C-alpha positions as CSV (number, residue, x, y, z in Angstrom):
1,M,-26.9,96.1,-13.7
2,K,-23.2,96.1,-14.8
3,D,-22.6,99.3,-12.7
4,L,-24.1,97.6,-9.6
5,W,-21.7,94.7,-9.9
6,A,-18.8,97.1,-10.5
7,A,-19.8,99.0,-7.4
8,L,-20.0,95.8,-5.3
9,C,-16.6,94.8,-6.5
10,L,-15.1,98.1,-5.5
11,V,-16.6,97.7,-2.0
12,A,-14.9,94.3,-1.8
13,V,-11.6,95.9,-2.9
14,L,-11.9,98.6,-0.3
15,E,-12.8,96.2,2.5
16,G,-9.9,93.9,1.5
17,L,-7.5,96.9,1.4
18,L,-8.4,98.0,4.9
19,L,-7.9,94.4,6.2
20,F,-4.6,94.1,4.4
21,A,-3.2,97.5,5.3
22,A,-4.4,97.8,8.9
23,P,-5.8,94.6,10.5
24,G,-5.2,95.9,14.1
25,A,-7.2,99.1,13.4
26,W,-9.9,97.1,11.8
27,K,-10.2,94.8,14.9
28,R,-10.3,97.8,17.2
29,A,-13.1,99.4,15.1
30,V,-15.1,96.2,15.2
31,A,-14.7,95.9,18.9
32,Q,-15.9,99.5,19.4
33,M,-18.9,98.7,17.1
34,L,-19.8,95.7,19.2
35,A,-19.9,98.0,22.3
36,T,-22.1,100.6,20.6
37,P,-25.9,100.4,21.1
38,D,-27.9,99.2,18.1
39,R,-29.9,102.5,17.9
40,Q,-26.7,104.5,17.5
41,L,-25.4,102.2,14.9
42,R,-28.7,102.4,13.0
43,T,-28.5,106.2,13.1
44,I,-24.9,106.3,11.8
45,G,-25.8,103.7,9.2
46,G,-28.8,105.8,8.0
47,L,-26.6,108.9,7.8
48,V,-23.9,107.1,5.8
49,L,-26.6,105.6,3.5
50,A,-28.1,109.0,2.9
51,A,-24.7,110.6,2.3
52,G,-23.8,107.8,-0.1
53,L,-27.0,108.2,-2.1
54,L,-26.6,111.9,-2.2
55,A,-23.0,111.6,-3.4
56,L,-24.1,109.0,-6.0
57,W,-26.8,111.3,-7.3
58,W,-24.3,114.2,-7.5
59,V,-21.7,112.1,-9.3
60,R,-24.3,110.8,-11.8
61,Q,-25.5,114.3,-12.6
62,G,-22.1,115.5,-13.9
């Protein structure tokens, strides 16, 4: 459970870093996402989720 909280904290750090370093780029990315159809966002989200799970499995094996 401790690892889960650590991972969530790292996500918050990365999100904050993006907003701090490049707020304009973040706004443009969000605007593009709002214009993207839900089906395409779900597909991209599923692919990123699968890649993240695969990477997590790979890292935990070593």
